[in-house]
Structures are given as structure tokens and as C-alpha cells.
mmCIF entry with sequence, helices, sheets and N, C-alpha, C, O atoms, coordinates in Angstrom:
data_MODEL
# 
_entry.id   MODEL 
# 
_entity.id                         1 
_entity.type                       polymer 
_entity.pdbx_number_of_molecules   1 
# 
_entity_poly.entity_id                      1 
_entity_poly.type                           'polypeptide(L)' 
_entity_poly.nstd_linkage                   no 
_entity_poly.nstd_monomer                   no 
_entity_poly.pdbx_seq_one_letter_code       MNLCEGTRNDTHPEVCFDDRNSCPACEIREELEGKVRELEHAIELLEAEV 
_entity_poly.pdbx_seq_one_letter_code_can   MNLCEGTRNDTHPEVCFDDRNSCPACEIREELEGKVRELEHAIELLEAEV 
_entity_poly.pdbx_strand_id                 A 
# 
loop_
_entity_poly_seq.entity_id 
_entity_poly_seq.num 
_entity_poly_seq.mon_id 
_entity_poly_seq.hetero 
1 1  MET n 
1 2  ASN n 
1 3  LEU n 
1 4  CYS n 
1 5  GLU n 
1 6  GLY n 
1 7  THR n 
1 8  ARG n 
1 9  ASN n 
1 10 ASP n 
1 11 THR n 
1 12 HIS n 
1 13 PRO n 
1 14 GLU n 
1 15 VAL n 
1 16 CYS n 
1 17 PHE n 
1 18 ASP n 
1 19 ASP n 
1 20 ARG n 
1 21 ASN n 
1 22 SER n 
1 23 CYS n 
1 24 PRO n 
1 25 ALA n 
1 26 CYS n 
1 27 GLU n 
1 28 ILE n 
1 29 ARG n 
1 30 GLU n 
1 31 GLU n 
1 32 LEU n 
1 33 GLU n 
1 34 GLY n 
1 35 LYS n 
1 36 VAL n 
1 37 ARG n 
1 38 GLU n 
1 39 LEU n 
1 40 GLU n 
1 41 HIS n 
1 42 ALA n 
1 43 ILE n 
1 44 GLU n 
1 45 LEU n 
1 46 LEU n 
1 47 GLU n 
1 48 ALA n 
1 49 GLU n 
1 50 VAL n 
# 
_struct_asym.id          A 
_struct_asym.entity_id   1 
# 
loop_
_struct_conf.conf_type_id 
_struct_conf.id 
_struct_conf.pdbx_PDB_helix_id 
_struct_conf.beg_label_comp_id 
_struct_conf.beg_label_asym_id 
_struct_conf.beg_label_seq_id 
_struct_conf.pdbx_beg_PDB_ins_code 
_struct_conf.end_label_comp_id 
_struct_conf.end_label_asym_id 
_struct_conf.end_label_seq_id 
_struct_conf.pdbx_end_PDB_ins_code 
_struct_conf.beg_auth_comp_id 
_struct_conf.beg_auth_asym_id 
_struct_conf.beg_auth_seq_id 
_struct_conf.end_auth_comp_id 
_struct_conf.end_auth_asym_id 
_struct_conf.end_auth_seq_id 
_struct_conf.pdbx_PDB_helix_class 
_struct_conf.details 
_struct_conf.pdbx_PDB_helix_length 
HELX_P HELX_P1 AA1 GLU A 5  ? ASN A 9  ? GLU A 5  ASN A 9  1 ? 5  
HELX_P HELX_P2 AA2 ARG A 20 ? SER A 22 ? ARG A 20 SER A 22 5 ? 3  
HELX_P HELX_P3 AA3 PRO A 24 ? GLU A 49 ? PRO A 24 GLU A 49 1 ? 26 
# 
_struct_conf_type.id          HELX_P 
_struct_conf_type.criteria    ? 
_struct_conf_type.reference   ? 
# 
loop_
_atom_site.group_PDB 
_atom_site.id 
_atom_site.type_symbol 
_atom_site.label_atom_id 
_atom_site.label_alt_id 
_atom_site.label_comp_id 
_atom_site.label_asym_id 
_atom_site.label_entity_id 
_atom_site.label_seq_id 
_atom_site.pdbx_PDB_ins_code 
_atom_site.Cartn_x 
_atom_site.Cartn_y 
_atom_site.Cartn_z 
_atom_site.occupancy 
_atom_site.B_iso_or_equiv 
_atom_site.pdbx_formal_charge 
_atom_site.auth_seq_id 
_atom_site.auth_comp_id 
_atom_site.auth_asym_id 
_atom_site.auth_atom_id 
_atom_site.pdbx_PDB_model_num 
ATOM 1   N N  . MET A 1 1  ? 0.847   -1.181 0.004   1.00 0.00 ? 1  MET A N  1 
ATOM 2   C CA . MET A 1 1  ? -0.003  0.000  -0.001  1.00 0.00 ? 1  MET A CA 1 
ATOM 3   C C  . MET A 1 1  ? 0.890   1.239  0.000   1.00 0.00 ? 1  MET A C  1 
ATOM 4   O O  . MET A 1 1  ? 1.851   1.331  0.764   1.00 0.00 ? 1  MET A O  1 
ATOM 5   N N  . ASN A 1 2  ? 0.556   2.170  -0.856  1.00 0.00 ? 2  ASN A N  1 
ATOM 6   C CA . ASN A 1 2  ? 1.257   3.450  -0.893  1.00 0.00 ? 2  ASN A CA 1 
ATOM 7   C C  . ASN A 1 2  ? 0.338   4.529  -0.364  1.00 0.00 ? 2  ASN A C  1 
ATOM 8   O O  . ASN A 1 2  ? -0.870  4.495  -0.600  1.00 0.00 ? 2  ASN A O  1 
ATOM 9   N N  . LEU A 1 3  ? 0.896   5.468  0.338   1.00 0.00 ? 3  LEU A N  1 
ATOM 10  C CA . LEU A 1 3  ? 0.090   6.578  0.828   1.00 0.00 ? 3  LEU A CA 1 
ATOM 11  C C  . LEU A 1 3  ? -0.268  7.475  -0.354  1.00 0.00 ? 3  LEU A C  1 
ATOM 12  O O  . LEU A 1 3  ? 0.527   7.663  -1.275  1.00 0.00 ? 3  LEU A O  1 
ATOM 13  N N  . CYS A 1 4  ? -1.454  8.011  -0.307  1.00 0.00 ? 4  CYS A N  1 
ATOM 14  C CA . CYS A 1 4  ? -1.877  8.924  -1.370  1.00 0.00 ? 4  CYS A CA 1 
ATOM 15  C C  . CYS A 1 4  ? -1.135  10.243 -1.240  1.00 0.00 ? 4  CYS A C  1 
ATOM 16  O O  . CYS A 1 4  ? -0.516  10.520 -0.212  1.00 0.00 ? 4  CYS A O  1 
ATOM 17  N N  . GLU A 1 5  ? -1.201  11.051 -2.282  1.00 0.00 ? 5  GLU A N  1 
ATOM 18  C CA . GLU A 1 5  ? -0.535  12.358 -2.263  1.00 0.00 ? 5  GLU A CA 1 
ATOM 19  C C  . GLU A 1 5  ? -1.002  13.201 -1.082  1.00 0.00 ? 5  GLU A C  1 
ATOM 20  O O  . GLU A 1 5  ? -0.192  13.848 -0.418  1.00 0.00 ? 5  GLU A O  1 
ATOM 21  N N  . GLY A 1 6  ? -2.304  13.195 -0.821  1.00 0.00 ? 6  GLY A N  1 
ATOM 22  C CA . GLY A 1 6  ? -2.839  13.995 0.273   1.00 0.00 ? 6  GLY A CA 1 
ATOM 23  C C  . GLY A 1 6  ? -2.267  13.597 1.609   1.00 0.00 ? 6  GLY A C  1 
ATOM 24  O O  . GLY A 1 6  ? -2.010  14.454 2.455   1.00 0.00 ? 6  GLY A O  1 
ATOM 25  N N  . THR A 1 7  ? -2.062  12.303 1.817   1.00 0.00 ? 7  THR A N  1 
ATOM 26  C CA . THR A 1 7  ? -1.517  11.831 3.083   1.00 0.00 ? 7  THR A CA 1 
ATOM 27  C C  . THR A 1 7  ? -0.046  12.180 3.206   1.00 0.00 ? 7  THR A C  1 
ATOM 28  O O  . THR A 1 7  ? 0.420   12.544 4.285   1.00 0.00 ? 7  THR A O  1 
ATOM 29  N N  . ARG A 1 8  ? 0.684   12.073 2.116   1.00 0.00 ? 8  ARG A N  1 
ATOM 30  C CA . ARG A 1 8  ? 2.109   12.396 2.170   1.00 0.00 ? 8  ARG A CA 1 
ATOM 31  C C  . ARG A 1 8  ? 2.336   13.885 2.392   1.00 0.00 ? 8  ARG A C  1 
ATOM 32  O O  . ARG A 1 8  ? 3.261   14.275 3.104   1.00 0.00 ? 8  ARG A O  1 
ATOM 33  N N  . ASN A 1 9  ? 1.488   14.725 1.780   1.00 0.00 ? 9  ASN A N  1 
ATOM 34  C CA . ASN A 1 9  ? 1.720   16.163 1.815   1.00 0.00 ? 9  ASN A CA 1 
ATOM 35  C C  . ASN A 1 9  ? 1.028   16.860 2.970   1.00 0.00 ? 9  ASN A C  1 
ATOM 36  O O  . ASN A 1 9  ? 1.241   18.054 3.181   1.00 0.00 ? 9  ASN A O  1 
ATOM 37  N N  . ASP A 1 10 ? 0.223   16.160 3.706   1.00 0.00 ? 10 ASP A N  1 
ATOM 38  C CA . ASP A 1 10 ? -0.583  16.821 4.726   1.00 0.00 ? 10 ASP A CA 1 
ATOM 39  C C  . ASP A 1 10 ? -0.670  15.902 5.929   1.00 0.00 ? 10 ASP A C  1 
ATOM 40  O O  . ASP A 1 10 ? -0.019  14.859 5.972   1.00 0.00 ? 10 ASP A O  1 
ATOM 41  N N  . THR A 1 11 ? -1.459  16.285 6.884   1.00 0.00 ? 11 THR A N  1 
ATOM 42  C CA . THR A 1 11 ? -1.568  15.480 8.101   1.00 0.00 ? 11 THR A CA 1 
ATOM 43  C C  . THR A 1 11 ? -2.948  14.862 8.263   1.00 0.00 ? 11 THR A C  1 
ATOM 44  O O  . THR A 1 11 ? -3.291  14.427 9.362   1.00 0.00 ? 11 THR A O  1 
ATOM 45  N N  . HIS A 1 12 ? -3.769  14.806 7.182   1.00 0.00 ? 12 HIS A N  1 
ATOM 46  C CA . HIS A 1 12 ? -5.079  14.204 7.395   1.00 0.00 ? 12 HIS A CA 1 
ATOM 47  C C  . HIS A 1 12 ? -4.908  12.737 7.758   1.00 0.00 ? 12 HIS A C  1 
ATOM 48  O O  . HIS A 1 12 ? -4.044  12.060 7.200   1.00 0.00 ? 12 HIS A O  1 
ATOM 49  N N  . PRO A 1 13 ? -5.710  12.242 8.672   1.00 0.00 ? 13 PRO A N  1 
ATOM 50  C CA . PRO A 1 13 ? -5.466  10.940 9.279   1.00 0.00 ? 13 PRO A CA 1 
ATOM 51  C C  . PRO A 1 13 ? -5.754  9.738  8.371   1.00 0.00 ? 13 PRO A C  1 
ATOM 52  O O  . PRO A 1 13 ? -5.316  8.628  8.671   1.00 0.00 ? 13 PRO A O  1 
ATOM 53  N N  . GLU A 1 14 ? -6.485  9.941  7.267   1.00 0.00 ? 14 GLU A N  1 
ATOM 54  C CA . GLU A 1 14 ? -6.804  8.802  6.407   1.00 0.00 ? 14 GLU A CA 1 
ATOM 55  C C  . GLU A 1 14 ? -5.543  8.251  5.751   1.00 0.00 ? 14 GLU A C  1 
ATOM 56  O O  . GLU A 1 14 ? -4.672  9.005  5.315   1.00 0.00 ? 14 GLU A O  1 
ATOM 57  N N  . VAL A 1 15 ? -5.464  6.964  5.692   1.00 0.00 ? 15 VAL A N  1 
ATOM 58  C CA . VAL A 1 15 ? -4.415  6.303  4.936   1.00 0.00 ? 15 VAL A CA 1 
ATOM 59  C C  . VAL A 1 15 ? -5.118  5.626  3.776   1.00 0.00 ? 15 VAL A C  1 
ATOM 60  O O  . VAL A 1 15 ? -5.985  4.775  3.976   1.00 0.00 ? 15 VAL A O  1 
ATOM 61  N N  . CYS A 1 16 ? -4.743  6.006  2.559   1.00 0.00 ? 16 CYS A N  1 
ATOM 62  C CA . CYS A 1 16 ? -5.455  5.438  1.421   1.00 0.00 ? 16 CYS A CA 1 
ATOM 63  C C  . CYS A 1 16 ? -4.474  5.031  0.346   1.00 0.00 ? 16 CYS A C  1 
ATOM 64  O O  . CYS A 1 16 ? -3.274  5.287  0.451   1.00 0.00 ? 16 CYS A O  1 
ATOM 65  N N  . PHE A 1 17 ? -4.985  4.404  -0.675  1.00 0.00 ? 17 PHE A N  1 
ATOM 66  C CA . PHE A 1 17 ? -4.165  3.952  -1.785  1.00 0.00 ? 17 PHE A CA 1 
ATOM 67  C C  . PHE A 1 17 ? -3.895  5.104  -2.745  1.00 0.00 ? 17 PHE A C  1 
ATOM 68  O O  . PHE A 1 17 ? -4.509  6.165  -2.632  1.00 0.00 ? 17 PHE A O  1 
ATOM 69  N N  . ASP A 1 18 ? -2.985  4.900  -3.683  1.00 0.00 ? 18 ASP A N  1 
ATOM 70  C CA . ASP A 1 18 ? -2.664  5.935  -4.664  1.00 0.00 ? 18 ASP A CA 1 
ATOM 71  C C  . ASP A 1 18 ? -3.885  6.350  -5.467  1.00 0.00 ? 18 ASP A C  1 
ATOM 72  O O  . ASP A 1 18 ? -3.935  7.465  -5.985  1.00 0.00 ? 18 ASP A O  1 
ATOM 73  N N  . ASP A 1 19 ? -4.868  5.471  -5.577  1.00 0.00 ? 19 ASP A N  1 
ATOM 74  C CA . ASP A 1 19 ? -6.095  5.786  -6.301  1.00 0.00 ? 19 ASP A CA 1 
ATOM 75  C C  . ASP A 1 19 ? -6.901  6.778  -5.473  1.00 0.00 ? 19 ASP A C  1 
ATOM 76  O O  . ASP A 1 19 ? -7.512  6.402  -4.473  1.00 0.00 ? 19 ASP A O  1 
ATOM 77  N N  . ARG A 1 20 ? -6.906  8.044  -5.884  1.00 0.00 ? 20 ARG A N  1 
ATOM 78  C CA . ARG A 1 20 ? -7.590  9.069  -5.101  1.00 0.00 ? 20 ARG A CA 1 
ATOM 79  C C  . ARG A 1 20 ? -9.080  8.785  -4.969  1.00 0.00 ? 20 ARG A C  1 
ATOM 80  O O  . ARG A 1 20 ? -9.715  9.250  -4.022  1.00 0.00 ? 20 ARG A O  1 
ATOM 81  N N  . ASN A 1 21 ? -9.642  8.031  -5.898  1.00 0.00 ? 21 ASN A N  1 
ATOM 82  C CA . ASN A 1 21 ? -11.076 7.740  -5.832  1.00 0.00 ? 21 ASN A CA 1 
ATOM 83  C C  . ASN A 1 21 ? -11.428 6.884  -4.623  1.00 0.00 ? 21 ASN A C  1 
ATOM 84  O O  . ASN A 1 21 ? -12.596 6.792  -4.245  1.00 0.00 ? 21 ASN A O  1 
ATOM 85  N N  . SER A 1 22 ? -10.425 6.258  -4.014  1.00 0.00 ? 22 SER A N  1 
ATOM 86  C CA . SER A 1 22 ? -10.705 5.406  -2.865  1.00 0.00 ? 22 SER A CA 1 
ATOM 87  C C  . SER A 1 22 ? -10.597 6.157  -1.543  1.00 0.00 ? 22 SER A C  1 
ATOM 88  O O  . SER A 1 22 ? -10.807 5.576  -0.478  1.00 0.00 ? 22 SER A O  1 
ATOM 89  N N  . CYS A 1 23 ? -10.274 7.431  -1.607  1.00 0.00 ? 23 CYS A N  1 
ATOM 90  C CA . CYS A 1 23 ? -10.046 8.202  -0.377  1.00 0.00 ? 23 CYS A CA 1 
ATOM 91  C C  . CYS A 1 23 ? -11.005 9.398  -0.330  1.00 0.00 ? 23 CYS A C  1 
ATOM 92  O O  . CYS A 1 23 ? -10.800 10.373 -1.053  1.00 0.00 ? 23 CYS A O  1 
ATOM 93  N N  . PRO A 1 24 ? -12.036 9.339  0.500   1.00 0.00 ? 24 PRO A N  1 
ATOM 94  C CA . PRO A 1 24 ? -12.990 10.456 0.582   1.00 0.00 ? 24 PRO A CA 1 
ATOM 95  C C  . PRO A 1 24 ? -12.309 11.775 0.954   1.00 0.00 ? 24 PRO A C  1 
ATOM 96  O O  . PRO A 1 24 ? -12.688 12.825 0.434   1.00 0.00 ? 24 PRO A O  1 
ATOM 97  N N  . ALA A 1 25 ? -11.335 11.743 1.824   1.00 0.00 ? 25 ALA A N  1 
ATOM 98  C CA . ALA A 1 25 ? -10.659 12.984 2.221   1.00 0.00 ? 25 ALA A CA 1 
ATOM 99  C C  . ALA A 1 25 ? -9.953  13.615 1.033   1.00 0.00 ? 25 ALA A C  1 
ATOM 100 O O  . ALA A 1 25 ? -9.958  14.838 0.894   1.00 0.00 ? 25 ALA A O  1 
ATOM 101 N N  . CYS A 1 26 ? -9.350  12.809 0.179   1.00 0.00 ? 26 CYS A N  1 
ATOM 102 C CA . CYS A 1 26 ? -8.653  13.347 -0.996  1.00 0.00 ? 26 CYS A CA 1 
ATOM 103 C C  . CYS A 1 26 ? -9.645  13.894 -2.006  1.00 0.00 ? 26 CYS A C  1 
ATOM 104 O O  . CYS A 1 26 ? -9.382  14.910 -2.650  1.00 0.00 ? 26 CYS A O  1 
ATOM 105 N N  . GLU A 1 27 ? -10.795 13.222 -2.150  1.00 0.00 ? 27 GLU A N  1 
ATOM 106 C CA . GLU A 1 27 ? -11.820 13.708 -3.068  1.00 0.00 ? 27 GLU A CA 1 
ATOM 107 C C  . GLU A 1 27 ? -12.310 15.078 -2.633  1.00 0.00 ? 27 GLU A C  1 
ATOM 108 O O  . GLU A 1 27 ? -12.450 15.982 -3.457  1.00 0.00 ? 27 GLU A O  1 
ATOM 109 N N  . ILE A 1 28 ? -12.571 15.235 -1.339  1.00 0.00 ? 28 ILE A N  1 
ATOM 110 C CA . ILE A 1 28 ? -13.057 16.515 -0.811  1.00 0.00 ? 28 ILE A CA 1 
ATOM 111 C C  . ILE A 1 28 ? -11.972 17.573 -0.965  1.00 0.00 ? 28 ILE A C  1 
ATOM 112 O O  . ILE A 1 28 ? -12.258 18.703 -1.362  1.00 0.00 ? 28 ILE A O  1 
ATOM 113 N N  . ARG A 1 29 ? -10.735 17.215 -0.654  1.00 0.00 ? 29 ARG A N  1 
ATOM 114 C CA . ARG A 1 29 ? -9.618  18.155 -0.767  1.00 0.00 ? 29 ARG A CA 1 
ATOM 115 C C  . ARG A 1 29 ? -9.493  18.638 -2.224  1.00 0.00 ? 29 ARG A C  1 
ATOM 116 O O  . ARG A 1 29 ? -9.330  19.833 -2.471  1.00 0.00 ? 29 ARG A O  1 
ATOM 117 N N  . GLU A 1 30 ? -9.571  17.711 -3.173  1.00 0.00 ? 30 GLU A N  1 
ATOM 118 C CA . GLU A 1 30 ? -9.446  18.058 -4.576  1.00 0.00 ? 30 GLU A CA 1 
ATOM 119 C C  . GLU A 1 30 ? -10.566 19.023 -5.000  1.00 0.00 ? 30 GLU A C  1 
ATOM 120 O O  . GLU A 1 30 ? -10.320 19.997 -5.712  1.00 0.00 ? 30 GLU A O  1 
ATOM 121 N N  . GLU A 1 31 ? -11.784 18.743 -4.557  1.00 0.00 ? 31 GLU A N  1 
ATOM 122 C CA . GLU A 1 31 ? -12.916 19.611 -4.882  1.00 0.00 ? 31 GLU A CA 1 
ATOM 123 C C  . GLU A 1 31 ? -12.725 21.014 -4.298  1.00 0.00 ? 31 GLU A C  1 
ATOM 124 O O  . GLU A 1 31 ? -12.959 22.016 -4.974  1.00 0.00 ? 31 GLU A O  1 
ATOM 125 N N  . LEU A 1 32 ? -12.299 21.068 -3.043  1.00 0.00 ? 32 LEU A N  1 
ATOM 126 C CA . LEU A 1 32 ? -12.092 22.367 -2.385  1.00 0.00 ? 32 LEU A CA 1 
ATOM 127 C C  . LEU A 1 32 ? -10.951 23.144 -3.024  1.00 0.00 ? 32 LEU A C  1 
ATOM 128 O O  . LEU A 1 32 ? -11.043 24.362 -3.172  1.00 0.00 ? 32 LEU A O  1 
ATOM 129 N N  . GLU A 1 33 ? -9.883  22.461 -3.402  1.00 0.00 ? 33 GLU A N  1 
ATOM 130 C CA . GLU A 1 33 ? -8.765  23.138 -4.051  1.00 0.00 ? 33 GLU A CA 1 
ATOM 131 C C  . GLU A 1 33 ? -9.209  23.761 -5.364  1.00 0.00 ? 33 GLU A C  1 
ATOM 132 O O  . GLU A 1 33 ? -8.768  24.855 -5.716  1.00 0.00 ? 33 GLU A O  1 
ATOM 133 N N  . GLY A 1 34 ? -10.088 23.062 -6.095  1.00 0.00 ? 34 GLY A N  1 
ATOM 134 C CA . GLY A 1 34 ? -10.623 23.608 -7.339  1.00 0.00 ? 34 GLY A CA 1 
ATOM 135 C C  . GLY A 1 34 ? -11.447 24.852 -7.088  1.00 0.00 ? 34 GLY A C  1 
ATOM 136 O O  . GLY A 1 34 ? -11.348 25.826 -7.833  1.00 0.00 ? 34 GLY A O  1 
ATOM 137 N N  . LYS A 1 35 ? -12.260 24.828 -6.045  1.00 0.00 ? 35 LYS A N  1 
ATOM 138 C CA . LYS A 1 35 ? -13.083 26.001 -5.713  1.00 0.00 ? 35 LYS A CA 1 
ATOM 139 C C  . LYS A 1 35 ? -12.210 27.170 -5.271  1.00 0.00 ? 35 LYS A C  1 
ATOM 140 O O  . LYS A 1 35 ? -12.500 28.321 -5.599  1.00 0.00 ? 35 LYS A O  1 
ATOM 141 N N  . VAL A 1 36 ? -11.153 26.885 -4.535  1.00 0.00 ? 36 VAL A N  1 
ATOM 142 C CA . VAL A 1 36 ? -10.237 27.951 -4.096  1.00 0.00 ? 36 VAL A CA 1 
ATOM 143 C C  . VAL A 1 36 ? -9.574  28.585 -5.312  1.00 0.00 ? 36 VAL A C  1 
ATOM 144 O O  . VAL A 1 36 ? -9.454  29.808 -5.377  1.00 0.00 ? 36 VAL A O  1 
ATOM 145 N N  . ARG A 1 37 ? -9.142  27.774 -6.278  1.00 0.00 ? 37 ARG A N  1 
ATOM 146 C CA . ARG A 1 37 ? -8.527  28.325 -7.495  1.00 0.00 ? 37 ARG A CA 1 
ATOM 147 C C  . ARG A 1 37 ? -9.510  29.228 -8.235  1.00 0.00 ? 37 ARG A C  1 
ATOM 148 O O  . ARG A 1 37 ? -9.130  30.292 -8.725  1.00 0.00 ? 37 ARG A O  1 
ATOM 149 N N  . GLU A 1 38 ? -10.786 28.803 -8.320  1.00 0.00 ? 38 GLU A N  1 
ATOM 150 C CA . GLU A 1 38 ? -11.801 29.620 -8.989  1.00 0.00 ? 38 GLU A CA 1 
ATOM 151 C C  . GLU A 1 38 ? -11.989 30.949 -8.259  1.00 0.00 ? 38 GLU A C  1 
ATOM 152 O O  . GLU A 1 38 ? -12.091 31.997 -8.897  1.00 0.00 ? 38 GLU A O  1 
ATOM 153 N N  . LEU A 1 39 ? -12.035 30.911 -6.940  1.00 0.00 ? 39 LEU A N  1 
ATOM 154 C CA . LEU A 1 39 ? -12.196 32.144 -6.162  1.00 0.00 ? 39 LEU A CA 1 
ATOM 155 C C  . LEU A 1 39 ? -10.993 33.058 -6.328  1.00 0.00 ? 39 LEU A C  1 
ATOM 156 O O  . LEU A 1 39 ? -11.151 34.270 -6.476  1.00 0.00 ? 39 LEU A O  1 
ATOM 157 N N  . GLU A 1 40 ? -9.798  32.492 -6.304  1.00 0.00 ? 40 GLU A N  1 
ATOM 158 C CA . GLU A 1 40 ? -8.593  33.307 -6.484  1.00 0.00 ? 40 GLU A CA 1 
ATOM 159 C C  . GLU A 1 40 ? -8.600  33.990 -7.844  1.00 0.00 ? 40 GLU A C  1 
ATOM 160 O O  . GLU A 1 40 ? -8.200  35.148 -7.964  1.00 0.00 ? 40 GLU A O  1 
ATOM 161 N N  . HIS A 1 41 ? -9.056  33.271 -8.872  1.00 0.00 ? 41 HIS A N  1 
ATOM 162 C CA . HIS A 1 41 ? -9.135  33.840 -10.212 1.00 0.00 ? 41 HIS A CA 1 
ATOM 163 C C  . HIS A 1 41 ? -10.153 34.982 -10.243 1.00 0.00 ? 41 HIS A C  1 
ATOM 164 O O  . HIS A 1 41 ? -9.900  36.033 -10.832 1.00 0.00 ? 41 HIS A O  1 
ATOM 165 N N  . ALA A 1 42 ? -11.306 34.766 -9.603  1.00 0.00 ? 42 ALA A N  1 
ATOM 166 C CA . ALA A 1 42 ? -12.346 35.804 -9.547  1.00 0.00 ? 42 ALA A CA 1 
ATOM 167 C C  . ALA A 1 42 ? -11.825 37.047 -8.819  1.00 0.00 ? 42 ALA A C  1 
ATOM 168 O O  . ALA A 1 42 ? -12.113 38.171 -9.229  1.00 0.00 ? 42 ALA A O  1 
ATOM 169 N N  . ILE A 1 43 ? -11.067 36.851 -7.750  1.00 0.00 ? 43 ILE A N  1 
ATOM 170 C CA . ILE A 1 43 ? -10.495 37.969 -7.003  1.00 0.00 ? 43 ILE A CA 1 
ATOM 171 C C  . ILE A 1 43 ? -9.523  38.744 -7.889  1.00 0.00 ? 43 ILE A C  1 
ATOM 172 O O  . ILE A 1 43 ? -9.522  39.975 -7.884  1.00 0.00 ? 43 ILE A O  1 
ATOM 173 N N  . GLU A 1 44 ? -8.697  38.026 -8.649  1.00 0.00 ? 44 GLU A N  1 
ATOM 174 C CA . GLU A 1 44 ? -7.746  38.685 -9.550  1.00 0.00 ? 44 GLU A CA 1 
ATOM 175 C C  . GLU A 1 44 ? -8.494  39.540 -10.574 1.00 0.00 ? 44 GLU A C  1 
ATOM 176 O O  . GLU A 1 44 ? -8.080  40.662 -10.868 1.00 0.00 ? 44 GLU A O  1 
ATOM 177 N N  . LEU A 1 45 ? -9.595  39.013 -11.117 1.00 0.00 ? 45 LEU A N  1 
ATOM 178 C CA . LEU A 1 45 ? -10.378 39.774 -12.093 1.00 0.00 ? 45 LEU A CA 1 
ATOM 179 C C  . LEU A 1 45 ? -10.973 41.025 -11.456 1.00 0.00 ? 45 LEU A C  1 
ATOM 180 O O  . LEU A 1 45 ? -10.971 42.099 -12.058 1.00 0.00 ? 45 LEU A O  1 
ATOM 181 N N  . LEU A 1 46 ? -11.480 40.879 -10.240 1.00 0.00 ? 46 LEU A N  1 
ATOM 182 C CA . LEU A 1 46 ? -12.056 42.040 -9.548  1.00 0.00 ? 46 LEU A CA 1 
ATOM 183 C C  . LEU A 1 46 ? -10.991 43.086 -9.229  1.00 0.00 ? 46 LEU A C  1 
ATOM 184 O O  . LEU A 1 46 ? -11.230 44.285 -9.370  1.00 0.00 ? 46 LEU A O  1 
ATOM 185 N N  . GLU A 1 47 ? -9.824  42.630 -8.801  1.00 0.00 ? 47 GLU A N  1 
ATOM 186 C CA . GLU A 1 47 ? -8.752  43.575 -8.494  1.00 0.00 ? 47 GLU A CA 1 
ATOM 187 C C  . GLU A 1 47 ? -8.271  44.303 -9.737  1.00 0.00 ? 47 GLU A C  1 
ATOM 188 O O  . GLU A 1 47 ? -7.857  45.460 -9.663  1.00 0.00 ? 47 GLU A O  1 
ATOM 189 N N  . ALA A 1 48 ? -8.325  43.628 -10.878 1.00 0.00 ? 48 ALA A N  1 
ATOM 190 C CA . ALA A 1 48 ? -7.909  44.251 -12.138 1.00 0.00 ? 48 ALA A CA 1 
ATOM 191 C C  . ALA A 1 48 ? -8.867  45.361 -12.561 1.00 0.00 ? 48 ALA A C  1 
ATOM 192 O O  . ALA A 1 48 ? -8.473  46.299 -13.255 1.00 0.00 ? 48 ALA A O  1 
ATOM 193 N N  . GLU A 1 49 ? -10.125 45.250 -12.141 1.00 0.00 ? 49 GLU A N  1 
ATOM 194 C CA . GLU A 1 49 ? -11.128 46.258 -12.495 1.00 0.00 ? 49 GLU A CA 1 
ATOM 195 C C  . GLU A 1 49 ? -10.992 47.525 -11.671 1.00 0.00 ? 49 GLU A C  1 
ATOM 196 O O  . GLU A 1 49 ? -11.452 48.587 -12.090 1.00 0.00 ? 49 GLU A O  1 
ATOM 197 N N  . VAL A 1 50 ? -10.372 47.428 -10.513 1.00 0.00 ? 50 VAL A N  1 
ATOM 198 C CA . VAL A 1 50 ? -10.290 48.574 -9.609  1.00 0.00 ? 50 VAL A CA 1 
ATOM 199 C C  . VAL A 1 50 ? -9.207  49.533 -10.012 1.00 0.00 ? 50 VAL A C  1 
ATOM 200 O O  . VAL A 1 50 ? -9.008  50.552 -9.351  1.00 0.00 ? 50 VAL A O  1 
# 
């Protein structure tokens, strides 16, 4: 068993396989990271308008 990227790079307690689909914590993390990127992009656009 190999630790998933999320487990190696962070301290979340789940130990999962390299297949991110098998780790609910990694799925949630991936979704949230995508939303954060979208928000950061929206902020950049708003700042450019000011």
C-alpha cells in the first residue's frame, strides 16, 4: 500500500491507496482546491477592475 498524495503532503489521518477515488478525504480536498482556485481567479479579475 502506498500513501496517497494527500496523506504524504498533509496530516489528514486517512491512509489510502494511490487511487484518489478510494479516499474520501482526498476527493473533498481536490474539490475544495478547485473551488479555491476559482475564487482566487475571480479575485484577480475584480482587483484588475479597480
